[in-house]
Biopython code that builds the backbone (N, CA, C, O; Angstrom):
import numpy as np
from Bio.PDB.StructureBuilder import StructureBuilder

atoms = [
    (1, "MET", "N", (-0.454, 8.007, -8.213)),
    (1, "MET", "CA", (-1.535, 7.053, -8.310)),
    (1, "MET", "C", (-2.708, 7.595, -7.511)),
    (1, "MET", "O", (-2.563, 7.925, -6.334)),
    (2, "GLN", "N", (-3.844, 7.685, -8.132)),
    (2, "GLN", "CA", (-5.034, 8.200, -7.484)),
    (2, "GLN", "C", (-5.839, 7.046, -6.906)),
    (2, "GLN", "O", (-5.620, 5.891, -7.272)),
    (3, "GLY", "N", (-6.785, 7.353, -5.989)),
    (3, "GLY", "CA", (-7.689, 6.330, -5.459)),
    (3, "GLY", "C", (-8.549, 5.785, -6.584)),
    (3, "GLY", "O", (-8.848, 6.502, -7.539)),
    (4, "THR", "N", (-8.941, 4.557, -6.488)),
    (4, "THR", "CA", (-9.749, 3.942, -7.532)),
    (4, "THR", "C", (-11.145, 3.684, -7.020)),
    (4, "THR", "O", (-11.363, 3.542, -5.817)),
    (5, "THR", "N", (-12.081, 3.624, -7.933)),
    (5, "THR", "CA", (-13.463, 3.357, -7.575)),
    (5, "THR", "C", (-13.722, 1.873, -7.737)),
    (5, "THR", "O", (-13.458, 1.309, -8.799)),
    (6, "ALA", "N", (-14.231, 1.239, -6.704)),
    (6, "ALA", "CA", (-14.529, -0.185, -6.758)),
    (6, "ALA", "C", (-15.782, -0.400, -7.609)),
    (6, "ALA", "O", (-16.781, 0.298, -7.435)),
    (7, "ALA", "N", (-15.727, -1.356, -8.520)),
    (7, "ALA", "CA", (-16.873, -1.669, -9.358)),
    (7, "ALA", "C", (-17.746, -2.683, -8.633)),
    (7, "ALA", "O", (-17.302, -3.787, -8.317)),
    (8, "PHE", "N", (-18.987, -2.300, -8.373)),
    (8, "PHE", "CA", (-19.902, -3.178, -7.656)),
    (8, "PHE", "C", (-21.305, -2.868, -8.132)),
    (8, "PHE", "O", (-21.722, -1.711, -8.097)),
    (9, "ASP", "N", (-22.038, -3.864, -8.572)),
    (9, "ASP", "CA", (-23.381, -3.657, -9.085)),
    (9, "ASP", "C", (-24.373, -3.679, -7.927)),
    (9, "ASP", "O", (-24.943, -4.717, -7.592)),
    (10, "VAL", "N", (-24.563, -2.502, -7.322)),
    (10, "VAL", "CA", (-25.462, -2.382, -6.178)),
    (10, "VAL", "C", (-26.893, -2.656, -6.598)),
    (10, "VAL", "O", (-27.654, -3.259, -5.842)),
    (11, "ALA", "N", (-27.270, -2.224, -7.788)),
    (11, "ALA", "CA", (-28.645, -2.397, -8.257)),
    (11, "ALA", "C", (-29.034, -3.869, -8.317)),
    (11, "ALA", "O", (-30.189, -4.217, -8.072)),
    (12, "ALA", "N", (-28.074, -4.735, -8.641)),
    (12, "ALA", "CA", (-28.370, -6.166, -8.725)),
    (12, "ALA", "C", (-28.699, -6.755, -7.360)),
    (12, "ALA", "O", (-29.435, -7.738, -7.269)),
    (13, "TYR", "N", (-28.161, -6.165, -6.303)),
    (13, "TYR", "CA", (-28.369, -6.688, -4.957)),
    (13, "TYR", "C", (-29.439, -5.937, -4.177)),
    (13, "TYR", "O", (-30.159, -6.538, -3.380)),
    (14, "CYS", "N", (-29.551, -4.644, -4.394)),
    (14, "CYS", "CA", (-30.443, -3.827, -3.569)),
    (14, "CYS", "C", (-31.616, -3.220, -4.318)),
    (14, "CYS", "O", (-32.505, -2.640, -3.695)),
    (15, "GLY", "N", (-31.640, -3.336, -5.609)),
    (15, "GLY", "CA", (-32.673, -2.684, -6.404)),
    (15, "GLY", "C", (-32.150, -1.370, -6.945)),
    (15, "GLY", "O", (-31.275, -0.751, -6.339)),
    (16, "ALA", "N", (-32.676, -0.939, -8.079)),
    (16, "ALA", "CA", (-32.172, 0.247, -8.771)),
    (16, "ALA", "C", (-32.298, 1.505, -7.928)),
    (16, "ALA", "O", (-31.401, 2.347, -7.972)),
    (17, "ALA", "N", (-33.365, 1.668, -7.165)),
    (17, "ALA", "CA", (-33.555, 2.879, -6.365)),
    (17, "ALA", "C", (-32.484, 2.995, -5.280)),
    (17, "ALA", "O", (-32.003, 4.095, -5.008)),
    (18, "SER", "N", (-32.110, 1.890, -4.664)),
    (18, "SER", "CA", (-31.095, 1.924, -3.615)),
    (18, "SER", "C", (-29.719, 2.248, -4.177)),
    (18, "SER", "O", (-28.897, 2.846, -3.483)),
    (19, "ALA", "N", (-29.455, 1.867, -5.412)),
    (19, "ALA", "CA", (-28.149, 2.104, -6.014)),
    (19, "ALA", "C", (-27.846, 3.588, -6.126)),
    (19, "ALA", "O", (-26.678, 3.976, -6.100)),
    (20, "LEU", "N", (-28.853, 4.418, -6.248)),
    (20, "LEU", "CA", (-28.642, 5.851, -6.378)),
    (20, "LEU", "C", (-28.228, 6.494, -5.060)),
    (20, "LEU", "O", (-27.684, 7.599, -5.067)),
    (21, "LEU", "N", (-28.466, 5.842, -3.942)),
    (21, "LEU", "CA", (-28.185, 6.407, -2.633)),
    (21, "LEU", "C", (-26.807, 6.045, -2.094)),
    (21, "LEU", "O", (-26.347, 6.663, -1.134)),
    (22, "ILE", "N", (-26.136, 5.059, -2.686)),
    (22, "ILE", "CA", (-24.860, 4.571, -2.175)),
    (22, "ILE", "C", (-23.724, 5.164, -3.005)),
    (22, "ILE", "O", (-23.647, 4.903, -4.206)),
    (23, "PRO", "N", (-22.832, 5.961, -2.389)),
    (23, "PRO", "CA", (-21.721, 6.547, -3.144)),
    (23, "PRO", "C", (-20.664, 5.492, -3.474)),
    (23, "PRO", "O", (-20.581, 4.476, -2.785)),
    (24, "PRO", "N", (-19.856, 5.714, -4.513)),
    (24, "PRO", "CA", (-18.791, 4.764, -4.842)),
    (24, "PRO", "C", (-17.755, 4.718, -3.717)),
    (24, "PRO", "O", (-17.569, 5.698, -2.997)),
    (25, "ILE", "N", (-17.092, 3.588, -3.573)),
    (25, "ILE", "CA", (-16.087, 3.384, -2.544)),
    (25, "ILE", "C", (-14.737, 3.861, -3.091)),
    (25, "ILE", "O", (-14.298, 3.416, -4.151)),
    (26, "MET", "N", (-14.089, 4.764, -2.363)),
    (26, "MET", "CA", (-12.774, 5.248, -2.779)),
    (26, "MET", "C", (-11.702, 4.522, -1.974)),
    (26, "MET", "O", (-11.706, 4.566, -0.744)),
    (27, "ILE", "N", (-10.796, 3.862, -2.661)),
    (27, "ILE", "CA", (-9.720, 3.124, -2.014)),
    (27, "ILE", "C", (-8.455, 3.975, -2.090)),
    (27, "ILE", "O", (-8.021, 4.360, -3.176)),
    (28, "GLN", "N", (-7.877, 4.261, -0.944)),
    (28, "GLN", "CA", (-6.664, 5.070, -0.897)),
    (28, "GLN", "C", (-5.458, 4.222, -1.299)),
    (28, "GLN", "O", (-5.392, 3.040, -0.962)),
    (29, "PRO", "N", (-4.500, 4.820, -2.018)),
    (29, "PRO", "CA", (-3.285, 4.069, -2.357)),
    (29, "PRO", "C", (-2.461, 3.822, -1.103)),
    (29, "PRO", "O", (-2.566, 4.584, -0.141)),
    (30, "PRO", "N", (-1.646, 2.777, -1.092)),
    (30, "PRO", "CA", (-0.795, 2.502, 0.071)),
    (30, "PRO", "C", (0.172, 3.657, 0.342)),
    (30, "PRO", "O", (0.531, 4.407, -0.565)),
    (31, "GLU", "N", (0.581, 3.784, 1.593)),
    (31, "GLU", "CA", (1.520, 4.826, 1.998)),
    (31, "GLU", "C", (2.916, 4.493, 1.467)),
    (31, "GLU", "O", (3.326, 3.332, 1.472)),
    (32, "ILE", "N", (3.636, 5.508, 1.014)),
    (32, "ILE", "CA", (5.004, 5.336, 0.524)),
    (32, "ILE", "C", (5.933, 6.118, 1.444)),
    (32, "ILE", "O", (5.768, 7.324, 1.626)),
    (33, "LEU", "N", (6.912, 5.422, 2.024)),
    (33, "LEU", "CA", (7.886, 6.046, 2.918)),
    (33, "LEU", "C", (9.277, 5.956, 2.314)),
    (33, "LEU", "O", (9.705, 4.879, 1.898)),
    (34, "ARG", "N", (9.988, 7.080, 2.263)),
    (34, "ARG", "CA", (11.376, 7.096, 1.803)),
    (34, "ARG", "C", (12.264, 6.905, 3.015)),
    (34, "ARG", "O", (12.120, 7.605, 4.017)),
    (35, "VAL", "N", (13.189, 5.948, 2.921)),
    (35, "VAL", "CA", (14.054, 5.590, 4.051)),
    (35, "VAL", "C", (15.520, 5.650, 3.626)),
    (35, "VAL", "O", (15.840, 5.616, 2.438)),
    (36, "SER", "N", (16.411, 5.741, 4.631)),
    (36, "SER", "CA", (17.841, 5.856, 4.338)),
    (36, "SER", "C", (18.607, 4.546, 4.533)),
    (36, "SER", "O", (19.782, 4.464, 4.175)),
    (37, "LYS", "N", (17.970, 3.539, 5.086)),
    (37, "LYS", "CA", (18.628, 2.247, 5.334)),
    (37, "LYS", "C", (17.903, 1.134, 4.574)),
    (37, "LYS", "O", (16.711, 1.245, 4.288)),
    (38, "THR", "N", (18.637, 0.052, 4.248)),
    (38, "THR", "CA", (18.042, -1.052, 3.498)),
    (38, "THR", "C", (17.238, -2.001, 4.381)),
    (38, "THR", "O", (16.443, -2.791, 3.871)),
    (39, "ARG", "N", (17.432, -1.936, 5.692)),
    (39, "ARG", "CA", (16.665, -2.787, 6.621)),
    (39, "ARG", "C", (15.699, -1.893, 7.392)),
    (39, "ARG", "O", (16.109, -0.962, 8.085)),
    (40, "VAL", "N", (14.403, -2.198, 7.258)),
    (40, "VAL", "CA", (13.366, -1.387, 7.905)),
    (40, "VAL", "C", (12.418, -2.299, 8.669)),
    (40, "VAL", "O", (12.374, -3.506, 8.432)),
    (41, "SER", "N", (11.659, -1.710, 9.589)),
    (41, "SER", "CA", (10.633, -2.472, 10.293)),
    (41, "SER", "C", (9.288, -1.788, 10.087)),
    (41, "SER", "O", (9.220, -0.577, 9.879)),
    (42, "CYS", "N", (8.225, -2.574, 10.145)),
    (42, "CYS", "CA", (6.873, -2.045, 9.972)),
    (42, "CYS", "C", (5.955, -2.741, 10.967)),
    (42, "CYS", "O", (5.970, -3.966, 11.089)),
    (43, "ASP", "N", (5.154, -1.947, 11.679)),
    (43, "ASP", "CA", (4.154, -2.517, 12.591)),
    (43, "ASP", "C", (2.753, -2.006, 12.260)),
    (43, "ASP", "O", (1.814, -2.213, 13.029)),
    (44, "GLY", "N", (2.616, -1.347, 11.124)),
    (44, "GLY", "CA", (1.304, -0.885, 10.678)),
    (44, "GLY", "C", (0.833, 0.383, 11.356)),
    (44, "GLY", "O", (-0.230, 0.906, 11.020)),
    (45, "SER", "N", (1.608, 0.889, 12.308)),
    (45, "SER", "CA", (1.179, 2.113, 12.977)),
    (45, "SER", "C", (1.571, 3.313, 12.127)),
    (45, "SER", "O", (2.307, 3.182, 11.148)),
    (46, "GLY", "N", (1.101, 4.411, 12.488)),
    (46, "GLY", "CA", (1.349, 5.669, 11.793)),
    (46, "GLY", "C", (0.481, 6.691, 12.487)),
    (46, "GLY", "O", (0.892, 7.324, 13.459)),
    (47, "ASP", "N", (-0.732, 6.845, 11.973)),
    (47, "ASP", "CA", (-1.708, 7.724, 12.607)),
    (47, "ASP", "C", (-2.452, 7.020, 13.729)),
    (47, "ASP", "O", (-3.223, 7.647, 14.456)),
    (48, "ILE", "N", (-2.226, 5.723, 13.873)),
    (48, "ILE", "CA", (-2.929, 4.949, 14.902)),
    (48, "ILE", "C", (-1.917, 4.412, 15.910)),
    (48, "ILE", "O", (-0.734, 4.309, 15.588)),
    (49, "PRO", "N", (-2.352, 4.070, 17.119)),
    (49, "PRO", "CA", (-1.424, 3.471, 18.090)),
    (49, "PRO", "C", (-0.890, 2.130, 17.580)),
    (49, "PRO", "O", (-1.584, 1.411, 16.861)),
    (50, "ALA", "N", (0.340, 1.805, 17.957)),
    (50, "ALA", "CA", (0.978, 0.553, 17.505)),
    (50, "ALA", "C", (0.155, -0.672, 17.874)),
    (50, "ALA", "O", (0.179, -1.669, 17.152)),
    (51, "ALA", "N", (-0.567, -0.618, 18.981)),
    (51, "ALA", "CA", (-1.378, -1.763, 19.414)),
    (51, "ALA", "C", (-2.493, -2.078, 18.418)),
    (51, "ALA", "O", (-3.016, -3.192, 18.415)),
    (52, "LEU", "N", (-2.861, -1.123, 17.581)),
    (52, "LEU", "CA", (-3.932, -1.343, 16.608)),
    (52, "LEU", "C", (-3.391, -1.683, 15.224)),
    (52, "LEU", "O", (-4.166, -1.844, 14.281)),
    (53, "GLY", "N", (-2.081, -1.792, 15.093)),
    (53, "GLY", "CA", (-1.469, -2.096, 13.806)),
    (53, "GLY", "C", (-1.416, -3.592, 13.548)),
    (53, "GLY", "O", (-2.420, -4.290, 13.694)),
    (54, "HIS", "N", (-0.238, -4.085, 13.163)),
    (54, "HIS", "CA", (-0.036, -5.517, 12.921)),
    (54, "HIS", "C", (1.269, -5.928, 13.589)),
    (54, "HIS", "O", (2.005, -5.065, 14.067)),
    (55, "PRO", "N", (1.579, -7.222, 13.635)),
    (55, "PRO", "CA", (2.854, -7.637, 14.235)),
    (55, "PRO", "C", (4.033, -6.953, 13.533)),
    (55, "PRO", "O", (4.016, -6.779, 12.314)),
    (56, "ARG", "N", (5.037, -6.574, 14.291)),
    (56, "ARG", "CA", (6.204, -5.917, 13.696)),
    (56, "ARG", "C", (6.959, -6.918, 12.830)),
    (56, "ARG", "O", (7.254, -8.036, 13.252)),
    (57, "VAL", "N", (7.259, -6.493, 11.621)),
    (57, "VAL", "CA", (8.045, -7.306, 10.690)),
    (57, "VAL", "C", (9.260, -6.500, 10.262)),
    (57, "VAL", "O", (9.205, -5.272, 10.198)),
    (58, "PHE", "N", (10.341, -7.180, 9.974)),
    (58, "PHE", "CA", (11.559, -6.550, 9.486)),
    (58, "PHE", "C", (11.686, -6.886, 8.006)),
    (58, "PHE", "O", (11.573, -8.045, 7.608)),
    (59, "LEU", "N", (11.921, -5.864, 7.201)),
    (59, "LEU", "CA", (11.963, -6.004, 5.750)),
    (59, "LEU", "C", (13.322, -5.560, 5.233)),
    (59, "LEU", "O", (13.944, -4.660, 5.800)),
    (60, "GLU", "N", (13.780, -6.187, 4.162)),
    (60, "GLU", "CA", (15.074, -5.864, 3.565)),
    (60, "GLU", "C", (14.843, -5.360, 2.140)),
    (60, "GLU", "O", (14.221, -6.039, 1.323)),
    (61, "ILE", "N", (15.348, -4.167, 1.855)),
    (61, "ILE", "CA", (15.243, -3.602, 0.509)),
    (61, "ILE", "C", (16.370, -4.198, -0.330)),
    (61, "ILE", "O", (17.538, -4.130, 0.051)),
    (62, "ASP", "N", (16.014, -4.782, -1.473)),
    (62, "ASP", "CA", (17.014, -5.443, -2.323)),
    (62, "ASP", "C", (17.399, -4.556, -3.503)),
    (62, "ASP", "O", (17.255, -3.335, -3.439)),
    (63, "GLU", "N", (17.888, -5.168, -4.576)),
    (63, "GLU", "CA", (18.368, -4.427, -5.739)),
    (63, "GLU", "C", (17.275, -3.648, -6.472)),
    (63, "GLU", "O", (17.585, -2.789, -7.297)),
    (64, "HIS", "N", (16.005, -3.932, -6.186)),
    (64, "HIS", "CA", (14.913, -3.187, -6.810)),
    (64, "HIS", "C", (14.760, -1.795, -6.208)),
    (64, "HIS", "O", (14.145, -0.920, -6.818)),
    (65, "GLY", "N", (15.314, -1.584, -5.020)),
    (65, "GLY", "CA", (15.292, -0.272, -4.394)),
    (65, "GLY", "C", (14.071, 0.016, -3.537)),
    (65, "GLY", "O", (13.927, 1.127, -3.026)),
    (66, "TYR", "N", (13.185, -0.967, -3.369)),
    (66, "TYR", "CA", (12.009, -0.794, -2.535)),
    (66, "TYR", "C", (11.487, -2.141, -2.069)),
    (66, "TYR", "O", (11.842, -3.183, -2.622)),
    (67, "VAL", "N", (10.635, -2.112, -1.039)),
    (67, "VAL", "CA", (10.005, -3.323, -0.528)),
    (67, "VAL", "C", (8.632, -2.941, 0.011)),
    (67, "VAL", "O", (8.432, -1.817, 0.473)),
    (68, "ASP", "N", (7.689, -3.875, -0.048)),
    (68, "ASP", "CA", (6.329, -3.650, 0.444)),
    (68, "ASP", "C", (6.049, -4.522, 1.651)),
    (68, "ASP", "O", (6.460, -5.681, 1.696)),
    (69, "CYS", "N", (5.349, -3.967, 2.632)),
    (69, "CYS", "CA", (4.933, -4.742, 3.796)),
    (69, "CYS", "C", (3.806, -5.681, 3.380)),
    (69, "CYS", "O", (2.846, -5.260, 2.735)),
    (70, "GLY", "N", (3.923, -6.935, 3.745)),
    (70, "GLY", "CA", (2.903, -7.919, 3.395)),
    (70, "GLY", "C", (1.608, -7.768, 4.172)),
    (70, "GLY", "O", (0.579, -8.303, 3.758)),
    (71, "TYR", "N", (1.635, -7.051, 5.291)),
    (71, "TYR", "CA", (0.424, -6.836, 6.085)),
    (71, "TYR", "C", (-0.361, -5.615, 5.619)),
    (71, "TYR", "O", (-1.555, -5.714, 5.337)),
    (72, "CYS", "N", (0.301, -4.472, 5.537)),
    (72, "CYS", "CA", (-0.436, -3.223, 5.305)),
    (72, "CYS", "C", (-0.141, -2.586, 3.946)),
    (72, "CYS", "O", (-0.691, -1.527, 3.645)),
    (73, "ASP", "N", (0.697, -3.187, 3.130)),
    (73, "ASP", "CA", (1.056, -2.690, 1.800)),
    (73, "ASP", "C", (1.845, -1.387, 1.811)),
    (73, "ASP", "O", (2.038, -0.775, 0.761)),
    (74, "ARG", "N", (2.303, -0.954, 2.983)),
    (74, "ARG", "CA", (3.137, 0.239, 3.047)),
    (74, "ARG", "C", (4.407, -0.044, 2.247)),
    (74, "ARG", "O", (5.005, -1.112, 2.377)),
    (75, "ARG", "N", (4.814, 0.923, 1.419)),
    (75, "ARG", "CA", (5.989, 0.750, 0.561)),
    (75, "ARG", "C", (7.150, 1.576, 1.112)),
    (75, "ARG", "O", (7.004, 2.766, 1.391)),
    (76, "PHE", "N", (8.304, 0.924, 1.264)),
    (76, "PHE", "CA", (9.520, 1.573, 1.728)),
    (76, "PHE", "C", (10.467, 1.708, 0.539)),
    (76, "PHE", "O", (10.817, 0.714, -0.097)),
    (77, "VAL", "N", (10.882, 2.941, 0.242)),
    (77, "VAL", "CA", (11.744, 3.231, -0.906)),
    (77, "VAL", "C", (13.071, 3.771, -0.397)),
    (77, "VAL", "O", (13.103, 4.695, 0.416)),
    (78, "LEU", "N", (14.168, 3.192, -0.879)),
    (78, "LEU", "CA", (15.495, 3.627, -0.484)),
    (78, "LEU", "C", (15.809, 4.969, -1.143)),
    (78, "LEU", "O", (15.804, 5.078, -2.369)),
    (79, "MET", "N", (16.086, 6.002, -0.320)),
    (79, "MET", "CA", (16.405, 7.336, -0.847)),
    (79, "MET", "C", (17.656, 7.269, -1.714)),
    (79, "MET", "O", (18.685, 6.737, -1.297)),
    (80, "GLY", "N", (17.557, 7.808, -2.913)),
    (80, "GLY", "CA", (18.685, 7.803, -3.839)),
    (80, "GLY", "C", (18.870, 6.486, -4.565)),
    (80, "GLY", "O", (19.781, 6.357, -5.382)),
    (81, "GLY", "N", (18.017, 5.500, -4.282)),
    (81, "GLY", "CA", (18.101, 4.195, -4.930)),
    (81, "GLY", "C", (17.474, 4.212, -6.317)),
    (81, "GLY", "O", (16.942, 5.231, -6.758)),
    (82, "VAL", "N", (17.543, 3.077, -6.997)),
    (82, "VAL", "CA", (17.044, 2.980, -8.374)),
    (82, "VAL", "C", (15.533, 3.206, -8.470)),
    (82, "VAL", "O", (15.040, 3.593, -9.530)),
    (83, "ALA", "N", (14.796, 2.974, -7.391)),
    (83, "ALA", "CA", (13.342, 3.127, -7.428)),
    (83, "ALA", "C", (12.872, 4.474, -6.891)),
    (83, "ALA", "O", (11.668, 4.724, -6.842)),
    (84, "ASP", "N", (13.785, 5.338, -6.492)),
    (84, "ASP", "CA", (13.423, 6.638, -5.929)),
    (84, "ASP", "C", (13.081, 7.601, -7.062)),
    (84, "ASP", "O", (13.818, 8.545, -7.347)),
    (85, "THR", "N", (11.935, 7.333, -7.703)),
    (85, "THR", "CA", (11.465, 8.125, -8.836)),
    (85, "THR", "C", (10.006, 8.497, -8.619)),
    (85, "THR", "O", (9.357, 7.995, -7.701)),
    (86, "ALA", "N", (9.501, 9.370, -9.459)),
    (86, "ALA", "CA", (8.119, 9.839, -9.326)),
    (86, "ALA", "C", (7.096, 8.729, -9.591)),
    (86, "ALA", "O", (5.976, 8.799, -9.085)),
    (87, "ASP", "N", (7.457, 7.711, -10.370)),
    (87, "ASP", "CA", (6.502, 6.658, -10.724)),
    (87, "ASP", "C", (6.578, 5.437, -9.802)),
    (87, "ASP", "O", (6.163, 4.350, -10.203)),
    (88, "ILE", "N", (7.092, 5.586, -8.585)),
    (88, "ILE", "CA", (7.242, 4.453, -7.663)),
    (88, "ILE", "C", (5.901, 3.805, -7.329)),
    (88, "ILE", "O", (5.858, 2.602, -7.072)),
    (89, "GLY", "N", (4.824, 4.552, -7.326)),
    (89, "GLY", "CA", (3.503, 3.988, -7.026)),
    (89, "GLY", "C", (2.993, 3.036, -8.091)),
    (89, "GLY", "O", (2.088, 2.244, -7.828)),
    (90, "ASP", "N", (3.557, 3.098, -9.289)),
    (90, "ASP", "CA", (3.114, 2.242, -10.394)),
    (90, "ASP", "C", (3.896, 0.943, -10.499)),
    (90, "ASP", "O", (3.560, 0.094, -11.325)),
    (91, "LYS", "N", (4.910, 0.769, -9.700)),
    (91, "LYS", "CA", (5.740, -0.447, -9.776)),
    (91, "LYS", "C", (5.030, -1.612, -9.080)),
    (91, "LYS", "O", (4.215, -1.390, -8.184)),
    (92, "PRO", "N", (5.333, -2.859, -9.485)),
    (92, "PRO", "CA", (4.681, -4.038, -8.877)),
    (92, "PRO", "C", (5.106, -4.231, -7.428)),
    (92, "PRO", "O", (6.159, -3.750, -7.010)),
    (93, "ASP", "N", (4.279, -4.936, -6.669)),
    (93, "ASP", "CA", (4.591, -5.229, -5.271)),
    (93, "ASP", "C", (5.837, -6.095, -5.181)),
    (93, "ASP", "O", (6.015, -7.032, -5.959)),
    (94, "ILE", "N", (6.698, -5.769, -4.216)),
    (94, "ILE", "CA", (7.889, -6.553, -3.910)),
    (94, "ILE", "C", (7.827, -6.872, -2.421)),
    (94, "ILE", "O", (8.050, -5.997, -1.584)),
    (95, "ALA", "N", (7.528, -8.108, -2.097)),
    (95, "ALA", "CA", (7.512, -8.513, -0.686)),
    (95, "ALA", "C", (8.936, -8.818, -0.264)),
    (95, "ALA", "O", (9.769, -9.159, -1.103)),
    (96, "SER", "N", (9.225, -8.704, 1.009)),
    (96, "SER", "CA", (10.581, -8.946, 1.506)),
    (96, "SER", "C", (11.039, -10.348, 1.134)),
    (96, "SER", "O", (10.341, -11.328, 1.396)),
    (97, "GLY", "N", (12.199, -10.437, 0.530)),
    (97, "GLY", "CA", (12.759, -11.738, 0.160)),
    (97, "GLY", "C", (12.292, -12.232, -1.199)),
    (97, "GLY", "O", (12.804, -13.234, -1.698)),
    (98, "ALA", "N", (11.338, -11.557, -1.803)),
    (98, "ALA", "CA", (10.829, -11.989, -3.103)),
    (98, "ALA", "C", (11.717, -11.415, -4.206)),
    (98, "ALA", "O", (12.418, -10.427, -3.990)),
    (99, "SER", "N", (11.687, -12.021, -5.362)),
    (99, "SER", "CA", (12.421, -11.495, -6.504)),
    (99, "SER", "C", (11.561, -11.644, -7.744)),
    (99, "SER", "O", (10.693, -12.513, -7.819)),
    (100, "LEU", "N", (11.818, -10.780, -8.716)),
    (100, "LEU", "CA", (11.051, -10.817, -9.979)),
    (100, "LEU", "C", (11.662, -11.783, -10.950)),
    (100, "LEU", "O", (11.155, -11.946, -12.060)),
]
sb = StructureBuilder()
sb.init_structure("model")
sb.init_model(0)
sb.init_chain("A")
sb.init_seg("    ")
for serial, (resi, resn, name, xyz) in enumerate(atoms, 1):
    if name == "N":
        sb.init_residue(resn, " ", resi, " ")
    sb.init_atom(name, np.array(xyz, "f"), 0.0, 1.0, " ", f" {name:<3s}", serial, name[0])
structure = sb.get_structure()
């Protein structure tokens, strides 16, 4: 999954000349982590100190083989599970405890 460009009509708000100066916004896809256990924790840290993340939450991977953090959208995929495939980024969000 590649970053997407946000659609925003800058010209309508700033005038046509200003629209040429503002580059499109690139949104990065959420981080995907492969894990070996069905119970994981997430505090939003990674490249940043834990104090700048979010409250630590504990997530349970169910029969779908993955779970998404409700705070930071980080996706945890069970290694060798049913969702451990190349197209994991295209699957719908699964919050802990939710079911389809």
